[in-house]
gemmi code that builds the backbone of each chain (N, CA, C; Angstrom):
import gemmi

chains = {
    "A": [
        ("GLU", (43.807, -42.109, 58.973), (42.497, -41.611, 59.304), (41.574, -41.805, 58.209)),
        ("ALA", (40.397, -42.438, 58.445), (39.464, -42.636, 57.284), (38.858, -41.316, 56.875)),
        ("GLN", (38.896, -41.129, 55.544), (38.493, -39.778, 55.058), (38.154, -39.798, 53.528)),
        ("VAL", (37.551, -38.859, 53.132), (37.376, -38.411, 51.714), (38.099, -37.126, 51.464)),
        ("THR", (38.918, -37.159, 50.459), (39.664, -35.995, 50.207), (39.210, -35.401, 48.807)),
        ("GLN", (39.344, -34.032, 48.679), (38.944, -33.419, 47.504), (40.074, -32.370, 47.168)),
        ("ASN", (40.374, -32.238, 45.853), (41.229, -31.208, 45.489), (40.916, -30.740, 44.128)),
        ("PRO", (41.082, -29.392, 43.956), (41.422, -28.396, 44.916), (40.188, -28.108, 45.869)),
        ("ARG", (40.506, -27.329, 46.923), (39.415, -26.915, 47.859), (38.803, -25.614, 47.319)),
        ("TYR", (39.572, -24.855, 46.661), (39.069, -23.603, 46.023), (39.586, -23.601, 44.627)),
        ("LEU", (38.690, -23.065, 43.641), (39.151, -22.877, 42.331), (38.403, -21.784, 41.643)),
        ("ILE", (39.139, -20.830, 41.095), (38.569, -19.763, 40.288), (39.044, -20.001, 38.846)),
        ("THR", (38.093, -20.082, 37.840), (38.498, -20.343, 36.559), (37.590, -19.430, 35.566)),
        ("VAL", (37.871, -19.659, 34.285), (37.113, -18.957, 33.321), (36.305, -19.868, 32.444)),
        ("THR", (35.265, -19.230, 31.767), (34.307, -19.976, 30.994), (35.114, -20.770, 29.943)),
        ("GLY", (34.759, -22.080, 29.804), (35.380, -22.828, 28.703), (36.674, -23.607, 28.963)),
        ("LYS", (37.242, -23.271, 30.162), (38.588, -23.848, 30.446), (38.412, -25.225, 31.198)),
        ("LYS", (38.689, -26.357, 30.643), (38.361, -27.629, 31.214), (39.116, -27.769, 32.501)),
        ("LEU", (38.366, -28.396, 33.431), (38.984, -28.611, 34.775), (38.507, -29.941, 35.368)),
        ("THR", (39.284, -30.444, 36.360), (38.962, -31.677, 36.967), (39.000, -31.450, 38.436)),
        ("VAL", (38.132, -31.950, 39.178), (38.157, -31.925, 40.597), (38.382, -33.388, 40.980)),
        ("THR", (39.366, -33.660, 41.826), (39.620, -35.036, 42.189), (39.048, -35.354, 43.519)),
        ("CYS", (38.647, -36.626, 43.655), (38.063, -37.126, 44.910), (38.644, -38.507, 45.091)),
        ("SER", (39.120, -38.752, 46.396), (39.758, -39.959, 46.782), (39.279, -40.420, 48.208)),
        ("GLN", (38.961, -41.642, 48.276), (38.557, -42.221, 49.691), (39.521, -43.299, 49.920)),
        ("ASN", (39.788, -43.470, 51.260), (40.645, -44.586, 51.849), (39.929, -45.580, 52.585)),
        ("MET", (38.603, -45.703, 52.442), (37.863, -46.637, 53.192), (37.334, -47.863, 52.422)),
        ("ASN", (37.849, -47.953, 51.268), (37.522, -49.203, 50.467), (36.026, -49.255, 50.022)),
        ("HIS", (35.357, -48.035, 49.973), (33.951, -47.914, 49.760), (33.694, -48.247, 48.258)),
        ("GLU", (32.558, -48.981, 48.095), (32.064, -49.269, 46.704), (31.400, -48.041, 46.065)),
        ("TYR", (30.628, -47.332, 46.729), (29.777, -46.341, 46.275), (30.440, -44.974, 46.382)),
        ("MET", (30.372, -44.185, 45.303), (30.731, -42.735, 45.489), (29.866, -41.853, 44.612)),
        ("SER", (29.668, -40.541, 45.129), (28.826, -39.639, 44.457), (29.491, -38.245, 44.417)),
        ("TRP", (28.883, -37.539, 43.543), (29.158, -36.031, 43.562), (27.957, -35.345, 43.719)),
        ("TYR", (28.019, -34.213, 44.505), (26.862, -33.342, 44.772), (27.320, -31.945, 44.521)),
        ("ARG", (26.357, -31.123, 44.208), (26.596, -29.645, 44.179), (25.607, -29.009, 45.188)),
        ("GLN", (26.080, -28.027, 45.927), (25.232, -27.315, 46.839), (25.098, -25.814, 46.518)),
        ("ASP", (23.941, -25.489, 46.374), (23.604, -24.097, 46.017), (22.512, -23.589, 47.029)),
        ("PRO", (22.610, -22.267, 47.325), (21.789, -21.540, 48.176), (20.194, -21.844, 47.895)),
        ("GLY", (19.481, -22.331, 48.810), (18.058, -22.494, 48.482), (17.720, -23.677, 47.773)),
        ("LEU", (18.735, -24.439, 47.350), (18.415, -25.706, 46.566), (18.998, -27.005, 47.271)),
        ("GLY", (19.748, -26.818, 48.295), (20.233, -27.928, 49.068), (21.389, -28.678, 48.268)),
        ("LEU", (21.407, -29.910, 48.479), (22.358, -30.766, 47.853), (21.727, -31.533, 46.777)),
        ("ARG", (22.268, -31.374, 45.564), (21.778, -32.147, 44.359), (22.814, -33.015, 43.820)),
        ("GLN", (22.317, -34.307, 43.538), (23.315, -35.281, 43.038), (23.631, -35.057, 41.680)),
        ("ILE", (24.944, -35.143, 41.241), (25.323, -34.900, 39.967), (25.533, -36.237, 39.251)),
        ("TYR", (26.369, -37.128, 39.858), (26.615, -38.535, 39.271), (26.898, -39.328, 40.433)),
        ("TYR", (26.709, -40.672, 40.247), (27.155, -41.553, 41.284), (27.656, -42.796, 40.621)),
        ("SER", (28.424, -43.621, 41.413), (29.093, -44.847, 40.989), (28.872, -45.857, 42.012)),
        ("MET", (28.449, -47.017, 41.487), (28.200, -48.188, 42.331), (29.527, -49.044, 42.421)),
        ("ASN", (30.452, -48.887, 41.600), (31.580, -49.652, 41.592), (32.532, -49.231, 40.481)),
        ("VAL", (33.788, -49.878, 40.323), (34.700, -49.526, 39.297), (33.940, -49.734, 37.956)),
        ("GLU", (34.108, -48.721, 37.158), (33.568, -48.704, 35.718), (32.080, -48.720, 35.791)),
        ("VAL", (31.285, -48.490, 36.819), (29.914, -48.348, 36.876), (29.533, -47.109, 37.413)),
        ("THR", (28.962, -46.157, 36.478), (28.536, -44.870, 36.811), (27.151, -44.620, 36.268)),
        ("ASP", (26.401, -43.632, 36.936), (25.119, -43.270, 36.485), (24.735, -41.881, 36.798)),
        ("LYS", (23.813, -41.254, 36.033), (23.466, -39.843, 36.158), (22.568, -39.702, 37.419)),
        ("GLY", (22.875, -38.599, 38.137), (22.110, -38.214, 39.240), (21.007, -37.269, 38.669)),
        ("ASP", (20.629, -36.145, 39.530), (19.563, -35.350, 39.171), (20.022, -34.115, 38.258)),
        ("VAL", (21.254, -33.823, 38.282), (21.775, -32.661, 37.578), (23.028, -32.955, 36.966)),
        ("PRO", (23.088, -33.828, 35.866), (24.307, -34.287, 35.258), (24.802, -33.445, 34.147)),
        ("GLU", (23.912, -32.540, 33.514), (24.359, -31.767, 32.483), (25.585, -30.989, 32.609)),
        ("GLY", (26.470, -31.081, 31.652), (27.759, -30.247, 31.806), (28.885, -30.923, 32.565)),
        ("TYR", (28.677, -32.129, 33.119), (29.711, -32.909, 33.940), (29.985, -34.195, 33.416)),
        ("LYS", (31.098, -34.611, 33.698), (31.554, -36.035, 33.352), (32.256, -36.586, 34.636)),
        ("VAL", (32.167, -37.910, 34.646), (32.951, -38.617, 35.785), (33.570, -39.897, 35.165)),
        ("SER", (34.440, -40.401, 35.987), (35.114, -41.787, 35.617), (35.313, -42.504, 36.901)),
        ("ARG", (35.405, -43.836, 36.820), (35.685, -44.589, 37.985), (36.606, -45.771, 37.556)),
        ("LYS", (37.783, -45.470, 37.255), (38.759, -46.392, 36.822), (39.418, -47.185, 37.989)),
        ("GLU", (39.451, -46.565, 39.230), (39.987, -47.192, 40.366), (38.936, -47.024, 41.447)),
        ("LYS", (38.923, -47.989, 42.433), (37.941, -47.986, 43.466), (37.949, -46.669, 44.311)),
        ("ARG", (39.247, -46.202, 44.493), (39.308, -45.122, 45.489), (39.077, -43.788, 44.865)),
        ("ASN", (39.207, -43.611, 43.564), (39.143, -42.302, 43.076), (37.865, -42.084, 42.102)),
        ("PHE", (37.342, -40.878, 42.168), (36.087, -40.589, 41.442), (36.175, -39.046, 40.995)),
        ("PRO", (36.882, -38.775, 39.940), (37.052, -37.436, 39.536), (35.842, -36.821, 38.842)),
        ("LEU", (35.685, -35.589, 39.032), (34.510, -34.874, 38.392), (35.162, -33.902, 37.296)),
        ("ILE", (34.770, -34.029, 36.118), (35.412, -33.295, 34.927), (34.257, -32.377, 34.458)),
        ("LEU", (34.711, -31.049, 34.299), (33.956, -30.110, 33.591), (34.646, -29.746, 32.322)),
        ("GLU", (34.138, -30.283, 31.186), (34.833, -30.134, 29.913), (34.849, -28.626, 29.457)),
        ("SER", (33.708, -27.968, 29.725), (33.644, -26.520, 29.247), (32.776, -25.804, 30.252)),
        ("PRO", (33.501, -25.350, 31.364), (32.788, -24.802, 32.459), (31.897, -23.511, 32.017)),
        ("SER", (30.857, -23.333, 32.710), (30.094, -22.143, 32.398), (29.652, -21.528, 33.854)),
        ("PRO", (29.391, -20.084, 33.836), (29.087, -19.616, 35.165), (28.096, -20.188, 35.953)),
        ("ASN", (27.073, -20.895, 35.333), (25.971, -21.467, 36.143), (26.556, -22.781, 36.840)),
        ("GLN", (27.792, -23.045, 36.621), (28.377, -24.253, 37.335), (29.160, -23.739, 38.620)),
        ("THR", (29.131, -22.482, 38.893), (29.688, -21.874, 40.103), (28.905, -22.410, 41.260)),
        ("SER", (29.557, -23.169, 42.115), (28.882, -23.757, 43.193), (29.854, -24.363, 44.268)),
        ("LEU", (29.258, -24.994, 45.194), (30.115, -25.800, 46.210), (29.904, -27.197, 45.854)),
        ("TYR", (30.987, -27.997, 45.568), (30.876, -29.337, 45.266), (31.342, -30.339, 46.332)),
        ("PHE", (30.587, -31.346, 46.552), (31.031, -32.278, 47.532), (31.035, -33.739, 46.860)),
        ("CYS", (32.061, -34.439, 47.333), (32.154, -35.842, 46.919), (31.806, -36.695, 48.157)),
        ("ALA", (31.162, -37.785, 47.955), (30.873, -38.636, 49.064), (31.067, -40.074, 48.722)),
        ("SER", (31.333, -40.895, 49.689), (31.420, -42.390, 49.538), (30.664, -43.104, 50.630)),
        ("SER", (30.279, -44.310, 50.308), (29.605, -45.185, 51.280), (29.782, -46.610, 50.955)),
        ("PRO", (29.821, -47.462, 51.997), (30.105, -48.896, 51.807), (28.865, -49.590, 51.327)),
        ("ARG", (29.118, -50.728, 50.651), (27.913, -51.631, 50.274), (27.750, -52.573, 51.384)),
        ("ARG", (26.618, -52.537, 52.110), (26.313, -53.409, 53.156), (24.938, -54.037, 52.903)),
        ("ARG", (24.755, -55.168, 53.562), (23.395, -55.775, 53.441), (22.370, -54.782, 54.043)),
        ("GLY", (21.176, -54.746, 53.516), (20.112, -53.851, 53.949), (20.037, -52.657, 53.137)),
        ("GLY", (21.064, -52.174, 52.537), (21.060, -51.092, 51.531), (21.025, -49.689, 52.236)),
        ("TYR", (21.112, -49.668, 53.539), (21.049, -48.301, 54.229), (22.440, -47.951, 54.646)),
        ("ASN", (23.079, -47.086, 53.854), (24.476, -46.864, 54.032), (24.701, -45.315, 54.262)),
        ("GLU", (25.498, -45.069, 55.360), (25.836, -43.727, 55.647), (26.831, -43.151, 54.637)),
        ("GLN", (26.575, -41.948, 54.197), (27.501, -41.361, 53.242), (28.521, -40.524, 53.904)),
        ("PHE", (29.705, -40.755, 53.590), (30.904, -39.878, 54.062), (31.319, -38.859, 53.127)),
        ("PHE", (31.220, -37.617, 53.552), (31.366, -36.448, 52.618), (32.768, -35.875, 52.750)),
        ("GLY", (33.293, -35.441, 51.595), (34.644, -34.806, 51.588), (34.354, -33.286, 52.116)),
        ("PRO", (35.389, -32.490, 52.196), (35.380, -31.159, 52.707), (34.842, -30.136, 51.786)),
        ("GLY", (34.553, -30.474, 50.598), (34.102, -29.519, 49.560), (35.037, -28.784, 48.705)),
        ("THR", (34.635, -28.419, 47.503), (35.395, -27.706, 46.606), (34.516, -26.410, 46.114)),
        ("ARG", (35.091, -25.160, 46.498), (34.309, -24.097, 46.060), (34.879, -23.689, 44.583)),
        ("LEU", (33.929, -23.806, 43.660), (34.287, -23.439, 42.319), (33.656, -22.152, 41.891)),
        ("THR", (34.376, -21.260, 41.297), (33.868, -20.032, 40.703), (34.299, -20.159, 39.261)),
        ("VAL", (33.232, -19.895, 38.359), (33.552, -19.826, 36.991), (33.125, -18.402, 36.417)),
        ("LEU", (34.156, -17.665, 35.939), (33.987, -16.351, 35.575), (33.548, -16.205, 33.964)),
    ],
    "B": [
        ("GLY", (10.581, -38.855, 40.163), (11.532, -39.136, 41.221), (11.116, -38.580, 42.505)),
        ("GLU", (11.844, -38.814, 43.541), (11.614, -38.267, 44.901), (11.666, -36.860, 44.983)),
        ("ASN", (10.860, -36.133, 45.821), (11.045, -34.703, 46.094), (10.904, -34.633, 47.566)),
        ("VAL", (11.758, -33.825, 48.155), (11.862, -33.706, 49.563), (11.806, -32.164, 49.836)),
        ("GLU", (10.768, -31.833, 50.688), (10.655, -30.447, 51.017), (10.965, -30.265, 52.529)),
        ("GLN", (11.722, -29.180, 52.881), (12.133, -29.007, 54.239), (11.828, -27.707, 54.738)),
        ("HIS", (11.465, -27.631, 56.051), (11.046, -26.299, 56.638), (11.258, -26.345, 58.147)),
        ("PRO", (11.757, -25.075, 58.656), (11.866, -23.893, 57.939), (13.245, -23.770, 57.316)),
        ("SER", (13.560, -22.707, 56.634), (14.843, -22.569, 56.067), (15.860, -22.023, 56.982)),
        ("THR", (15.346, -21.161, 57.906), (16.237, -20.740, 59.009), (15.480, -20.828, 60.275)),
        ("LEU", (16.096, -21.049, 61.389), (15.516, -21.313, 62.699), (16.449, -20.712, 63.713)),
        ("SER", (15.946, -19.872, 64.606), (16.841, -19.292, 65.682), (16.122, -19.614, 66.907)),
        ("VAL", (16.845, -20.238, 67.854), (16.336, -20.590, 69.223), (17.306, -20.098, 70.318)),
        ("GLN", (16.828, -19.937, 71.538), (17.687, -19.729, 72.615), (18.274, -20.938, 73.136)),
        ("GLU", (19.548, -20.798, 73.592), (20.243, -21.906, 74.238), (19.245, -22.615, 75.226)),
        ("GLY", (19.200, -23.906, 75.194), (18.384, -24.630, 76.130), (17.003, -24.970, 75.676)),
        ("ASP", (16.462, -24.179, 74.604), (15.211, -24.406, 73.965), (15.289, -25.721, 73.117)),
        ("SER", (14.063, -26.082, 72.654), (14.053, -27.154, 71.614), (13.925, -26.568, 70.262)),
        ("ALA", (14.423, -27.420, 69.221), (14.330, -27.035, 67.829), (13.689, -28.220, 67.096)),
        ("VAL", (12.775, -27.898, 66.220), (12.132, -28.800, 65.288), (12.268, -28.533, 63.923)),
        ("ILE", (12.766, -29.451, 63.087), (12.803, -29.277, 61.649), (11.925, -30.405, 60.940)),
        ("LYS", (11.188, -29.907, 60.036), (10.196, -30.758, 59.385), (10.512, -30.999, 57.893)),
        ("CYS", (10.229, -32.300, 57.395), (10.421, -32.565, 56.017), (9.255, -33.410, 55.525)),
        ("THR", (8.880, -33.266, 54.310), (7.991, -34.077, 53.639), (8.535, -34.658, 52.387)),
        ("TYR", (8.103, -35.912, 52.030), (8.544, -36.550, 50.880), (7.467, -36.911, 50.007)),
        ("SER", (7.710, -37.223, 48.700), (6.692, -37.475, 47.836), (6.477, -38.970, 47.361)),
        ("ASP", (7.633, -39.699, 47.437), (7.647, -41.002, 46.905), (7.167, -42.091, 48.151)),
        ("SER", (6.137, -42.583, 48.001), (5.644, -43.529, 49.076), (6.451, -44.786, 49.188)),
        ("ALA", (7.392, -44.960, 48.140), (8.271, -46.150, 48.298), (9.529, -45.773, 48.991)),
        ("SER", (9.797, -44.536, 49.459), (10.894, -44.242, 50.171), (10.943, -44.940, 51.521)),
        ("ASN", (11.983, -45.388, 52.055), (12.076, -46.312, 53.199), (13.293, -45.995, 54.066)),
        ("TYR", (14.011, -45.047, 53.716), (15.150, -44.711, 54.636), (15.343, -43.179, 54.614)),
        ("PHE", (15.400, -42.559, 55.924), (15.463, -41.171, 56.092), (16.511, -40.666, 56.987)),
        ("PRO", (17.679, -40.301, 56.377), (18.805, -39.791, 57.279), (18.728, -38.356, 57.397)),
        ("TRP", (19.360, -37.853, 58.487), (19.613, -36.465, 58.759), (21.073, -36.137, 58.886)),
        ("TYR", (21.516, -35.042, 58.091), (22.918, -34.729, 58.104), (23.100, -33.305, 58.692)),
        ("LYS", (24.143, -33.150, 59.348), (24.507, -31.833, 59.921), (25.777, -31.343, 59.191)),
        ("GLN", (25.706, -30.129, 58.722), (26.837, -29.464, 58.025), (27.361, -28.199, 58.841)),
        ("GLU", (28.468, -28.349, 59.460), (29.076, -27.220, 60.150), (29.862, -26.390, 59.203)),
        ("LEU", (30.055, -25.232, 59.517), (30.602, -24.103, 58.563), (31.925, -24.647, 58.037)),
        ("GLY", (32.079, -24.694, 56.698), (33.289, -24.964, 56.056), (33.675, -26.461, 55.975)),
        ("LYS", (32.628, -27.230, 56.336), (32.785, -28.780, 56.274), (31.689, -29.461, 55.446)),
        ("GLY", (32.056, -30.734, 55.214), (30.918, -31.501, 54.550), (29.876, -32.015, 55.503)),
        ("PRO", (28.730, -32.447, 55.007), (27.639, -32.873, 55.831), (28.065, -34.167, 56.535)),
        ("GLN", (27.538, -34.416, 57.659), (27.765, -35.567, 58.483), (26.587, -36.115, 59.051)),
        ("LEU", (26.413, -37.550, 58.876), (25.199, -38.102, 59.436), (25.088, -38.058, 60.983)),
        ("ILE", (23.847, -37.627, 61.405), (23.668, -37.551, 62.772), (22.696, -38.468, 63.365)),
        ("ILE", (21.757, -38.806, 62.555), (20.718, -39.891, 62.979), (19.990, -40.309, 61.680)),
        ("ASP", (19.415, -41.500, 61.684), (18.577, -41.897, 60.612), (17.541, -42.835, 61.060)),
        ("ILE", (16.490, -43.021, 60.238), (15.287, -43.856, 60.592), (14.901, -44.616, 59.340)),
        ("ARG", (14.493, -45.794, 59.704), (13.947, -46.666, 58.548), (12.436, -46.636, 58.652)),
        ("SER", (11.873, -47.018, 57.609), (10.280, -46.993, 57.481), (9.570, -47.806, 58.370)),
        ("ASN", (10.185, -48.847, 58.975), (9.480, -49.747, 59.763), (9.544, -49.243, 61.288)),
        ("VAL", (10.065, -48.040, 61.536), (10.176, -47.520, 62.837), (9.502, -46.143, 62.832)),
        ("GLY", (8.803, -45.844, 63.945), (8.169, -44.446, 64.050), (8.921, -43.517, 64.685)),
        ("GLU", (9.844, -43.852, 65.623), (10.648, -42.866, 66.290), (12.051, -43.463, 66.604)),
        ("LYS", (13.014, -42.616, 66.662), (14.345, -43.035, 67.059), (14.943, -41.914, 67.853)),
        ("LYS", (15.662, -42.200, 68.846), (16.253, -41.137, 69.842), (17.698, -41.466, 70.008)),
        ("ASP", (18.565, -40.420, 70.062), (20.044, -40.601, 70.375), (20.313, -39.364, 71.169)),
        ("GLN", (20.333, -39.529, 72.479), (20.740, -38.529, 73.408), (19.737, -37.334, 73.202)),
        ("ARG", (20.162, -36.147, 72.777), (19.422, -35.033, 72.622), (18.632, -34.833, 71.346)),
        ("ILE", (18.944, -35.837, 70.465), (18.253, -35.682, 69.127), (17.328, -36.873, 68.942)),
        ("ALA", (16.258, -36.653, 68.151), (15.258, -37.596, 67.908), (14.647, -37.307, 66.585)),
        ("VAL", (14.274, -38.375, 65.952), (13.566, -38.254, 64.686), (12.280, -39.119, 64.705)),
        ("THR", (11.199, -38.499, 64.163), (9.923, -39.199, 64.053), (9.551, -39.293, 62.558)),
        ("LEU", (8.793, -40.415, 62.330), (8.390, -40.563, 60.915), (6.878, -40.976, 60.878)),
        ("ASN", (6.164, -40.252, 59.959), (4.720, -40.595, 59.794), (4.534, -40.995, 58.385)),
        ("LYS", (4.623, -42.316, 58.112), (4.478, -42.821, 56.750), (3.180, -42.438, 56.019)),
        ("THR", (2.164, -42.423, 56.822), (0.909, -42.122, 56.268), (0.893, -40.675, 55.650)),
        ("ALA", (1.330, -39.810, 56.341), (1.322, -38.423, 55.974), (2.566, -38.039, 55.148)),
        ("LYS", (3.513, -38.960, 55.086), (4.831, -38.830, 54.338), (5.628, -37.656, 54.885)),
        ("HIS", (5.801, -37.580, 56.140), (6.630, -36.552, 56.641), (7.453, -37.127, 57.863)),
        ("PHE", (8.589, -36.488, 58.051), (9.451, -36.879, 59.184), (10.142, -35.588, 59.785)),
        ("SER", (10.480, -35.736, 60.935), (10.865, -34.475, 61.741), (12.169, -34.716, 62.572)),
        ("LEU", (13.006, -33.712, 62.752), (14.133, -33.821, 63.559), (13.902, -32.988, 64.810)),
        ("HIS", (14.092, -33.520, 66.008), (13.828, -32.789, 67.247), (15.240, -32.730, 67.918)),
        ("ILE", (15.490, -31.411, 68.421), (16.841, -31.383, 69.200), (16.302, -30.679, 70.458)),
        ("THR", (16.589, -31.229, 71.557), (16.280, -30.777, 72.818), (17.410, -30.187, 73.485)),
        ("GLU", (17.281, -29.284, 74.480), (18.351, -28.607, 75.267), (19.471, -28.183, 74.336)),
        ("THR", (19.095, -27.356, 73.353), (20.071, -26.806, 72.342), (21.312, -26.205, 73.001)),
        ("GLN", (22.405, -26.395, 72.325), (23.647, -25.807, 72.692), (24.251, -25.089, 71.529)),
        ("PRO", (25.098, -24.153, 71.744), (25.732, -23.357, 70.742), (26.346, -24.246, 69.609)),
        ("GLU", (26.914, -25.339, 70.002), (27.512, -26.220, 69.038), (26.515, -26.934, 68.218)),
        ("ASP", (25.276, -26.738, 68.395), (24.228, -27.303, 67.525), (24.008, -26.333, 66.323)),
        ("SER", (24.500, -25.180, 66.382), (24.353, -24.275, 65.309), (25.038, -24.849, 63.997)),
        ("ALA", (24.312, -24.892, 62.966), (24.807, -25.577, 61.756), (23.716, -25.603, 60.734)),
        ("VAL", (23.926, -26.119, 59.531), (22.833, -26.435, 58.496), (22.539, -27.855, 58.670)),
        ("TYR", (21.153, -28.181, 58.700), (20.747, -29.473, 58.868), (19.963, -29.921, 57.517)),
        ("PHE", (20.255, -31.106, 57.084), (19.582, -31.517, 55.849), (18.863, -32.870, 56.167)),
        ("CYS", (17.675, -32.898, 55.627), (17.015, -34.208, 55.688), (17.063, -34.946, 54.318)),
        ("ALA", (16.889, -36.233, 54.205), (17.117, -36.842, 52.955), (16.114, -37.998, 52.936)),
        ("ALA", (15.761, -38.568, 51.738), (15.039, -39.823, 51.620), (15.395, -40.640, 50.482)),
        ("THR", (15.224, -41.916, 50.544), (15.551, -42.763, 49.432), (14.632, -43.943, 49.332)),
        ("PRO", (14.128, -44.325, 48.198), (13.372, -45.568, 48.069), (14.137, -46.777, 47.706)),
        ("TYR", (15.391, -46.655, 47.550), (16.250, -47.691, 47.085), (16.523, -48.684, 48.159)),
        ("THR", (16.366, -49.986, 47.937), (16.604, -51.019, 48.953), (17.757, -51.858, 48.537)),
        ("GLY", (18.372, -51.622, 47.445), (19.487, -52.558, 46.955), (20.884, -51.747, 47.189)),
        ("GLY", (20.967, -50.891, 48.154), (22.147, -50.135, 48.403), (22.325, -49.111, 47.405)),
        ("GLY", (23.586, -48.531, 47.296), (23.861, -47.433, 46.442), (23.573, -46.109, 47.124)),
        ("ASN", (23.637, -45.042, 46.427), (23.818, -43.659, 47.011), (22.624, -42.802, 46.530)),
        ("LYS", (21.534, -43.308, 46.065), (20.577, -42.473, 45.471), (19.651, -41.676, 46.617)),
        ("LEU", (20.319, -40.744, 47.265), (19.594, -39.966, 48.198), (19.085, -38.659, 47.745)),
        ("THR", (17.939, -38.263, 48.016), (17.358, -36.944, 47.616), (17.267, -36.136, 48.887)),
        ("PHE", (17.937, -34.989, 48.851), (18.165, -34.156, 49.977), (17.079, -32.997, 50.010)),
        ("GLY", (16.733, -32.563, 51.198), (15.879, -31.343, 51.293), (16.765, -30.099, 51.123)),
        ("THR", (16.204, -28.990, 51.221), (16.938, -27.750, 50.868), (17.825, -27.097, 52.059)),
        ("GLY", (17.621, -27.795, 53.256), (18.512, -27.326, 54.353), (17.836, -26.365, 55.286)),
        ("THR", (18.241, -26.431, 56.546), (17.733, -25.526, 57.611), (18.903, -24.974, 58.308)),
        ("GLN", (19.107, -23.681, 58.337), (20.105, -23.023, 59.085), (19.630, -22.827, 60.507)),
        ("LEU", (20.208, -23.588, 61.439), (19.913, -23.456, 62.858), (20.859, -22.631, 63.537)),
        ("LYS", (20.411, -21.552, 64.231), (21.290, -20.786, 65.124), (20.839, -20.826, 66.532)),
        ("VAL", (21.669, -21.254, 67.394), (21.430, -21.266, 68.871), (21.982, -20.063, 69.436)),
        ("GLU", (21.212, -19.190, 69.917), (21.684, -17.945, 70.580), (21.876, -18.029, 72.074)),
        ("LEU", (22.916, -17.362, 72.554), (23.232, -17.466, 74.062), (22.323, -16.626, 74.748)),
    ],
}
model = gemmi.Model(1)
for chain_id, residues in chains.items():
    chain = gemmi.Chain(chain_id)
    for i, (resn, *xyz) in enumerate(residues, 1):
        res = gemmi.Residue()
        res.name, res.seqid = resn, gemmi.SeqId(i, " ")
        for name, pos in zip(("N", "CA", "C"), xyz):
            atom = gemmi.Atom()
            atom.name, atom.element = name, gemmi.Element(name[0])
            atom.pos, atom.b_iso = gemmi.Position(*pos), 0.0
            res.add_atom(atom)
        chain.add_residue(res)
    model.add_chain(chain)
structure = gemmi.Structure()
structure.add_model(model)
structure.setup_entities()
């Protein structure tokens, strides 16, 4: 089944404790993104990657890191989480096709709480 | 950068009625406008999209209209059903070279009441 998977789905942690949220897609997509969803703010892009070893900042990158060492994986790293990073996180992937208009396929989300 | 505003934030309709969600965008270079539906506990899923060279697109009970001059686009759902209850997001992007740079609206919680 073609899908984007995220782990963990739920995480409660404390301020300052480094964590990684994994994202993996089995569709051989070139593009991958991370979003956070907050009430009243919609979906905001954190980072995106256009291919292996190619990443760029989205609209809200502060406090986050990413890496793209393999095409299928795009982990999100919070080196020192803070309470304002409590949010619902989504990973998404999309193929590179001619025309540039590509549907994004979203994972099921990771609910993160930072105490 | 692009800014997308979406209204209303909540919408309640009776089953069988129509629902309309409206979005405006700021970047006149934007040329692709998708709509995503997010059901409870799931990630968003594309339901319909429109390109800037088209004024209207329809897929069964859903349709999207685009007014480039006014820089706004709308989602229309006719004959609403309980399974249409979800959060809907509009988005816009000016990028023509591919990639994922979508700017989303703030979402509309649609509730279809029996």
